[in-house]
N, C-alpha and C positions, 0 to 999 in steps of 0.2 A: 502495498499500499505505500502511494508517496505520501509522505509527511513533510514539513516545512515550518520549522519552529523561528519564531522572531523574536530575539534577546533573552528575556525569560524561559520562553519555548527553546531555544537553543540550549540553555542551562538544563532544562528539564530533560533534553533529549541526550545529553552527553554522559560518556561512561565514568567521567570524572569530574568532580569541582573542588578546587583550590581551596584548602584552608577552611573545610566545612564538612561537616558527614550530612549532609542535606539530601534527600531521598532525590534520585533522578532513574529518569527509565533504562539508562545506559544502551539505547538504541543507537547512537553515535557514537563512535570509539574516536574521541576527540575531549580533551580536559580544558575545563575552562576556568577562566578568573570573573568572577563576579565583578560588578562595579568598576572597571580596570581603567576608565577616563574618569573617575571620581564620582560624587553625589550629583542627585538632581539638577543641582543648581548649575553645575558643568555640562550639561547637556550643549549638544552643537549639532550643525550640520556639515558637510563636505561631500566633496563630488569626489567619486572613486570608481573604479574600473571594474568591473564584474566578468568574468571571464564568461565569453559567447553572449553577452549582452552588451556591454560597452559602457559608456561615463553614466553612471545614475547619482541623484542626491541622495545620501545617506543620512539620515536622522538618527542621531545617536541619543538614548536617554540611559545614563545609568548603565551605559554599554559592558557586554562580557565581552572578552578575547578570548581566543584560542591557544592557547601556549602549549600542546601537543596536539598533532594533526590527525595521527595514530594511522589507520587504515583509510583515512577519507582524504579528501584532497581540497586542498585552498582555491576557492575561486575568486576572492578577493581579499585585500590588505589595505589599512589606514596606516601610515606611519610605520609601516614594516610589521604591522600586527596583523595577524591573521582574524577578520571578522566576517568571513563566509565560506562554510567550508558544502561541500558535498560528498556524500558515500550513497551509491546506489540510486535509490528512489528518496533518500531522505536528504534535504537541505537544512542547513543552520545561518541564522545571519544577525550578527549583532545588531544590525540597528531595523530600525523602522520604514520598509518602502511602502508602507500602507498609509504613511502622512505625507505622501507626494502626489503629484497627481500623473506621475510617470507609471504606468501599467505595464512596462516593457517586462519586467522582472517576473513581474505575474504571470504575462502571455510565456516567458521561457519557462516557468514553472509547470504551467499548465501543458504546454507541448513537448517538452523536453523531457522533464522528470515525471510528469503524470501520465503520460503517454510509453513511458521505456518499459522494454520486455525485461521481464526477470531473467537472470540469470539463467 
């Protein structure tokens, strides 16, 4: 089943979360660090390049980063930090693409991830 976790959703999908014993589903072979860019007051927007999509506006709100990619694949970085990953039909993003008017990332997910054949 295709799954896309944004921000806390990516944290919940992660195999491991640094410095906490918080429960996660462990479906995405990554390690994450919560609130890596600071508290909510430090929220920001930036243009990042997402593999197969192009430059998009990323809205970071208390966003995590991926500190270990495991068997997932990095598909976007910001300031040398991994902020988006894909592992088969599971995608995780640190940022909130739903808070912009750009639908290309959603379209990519539906067309590429949602229709991908299982191995």
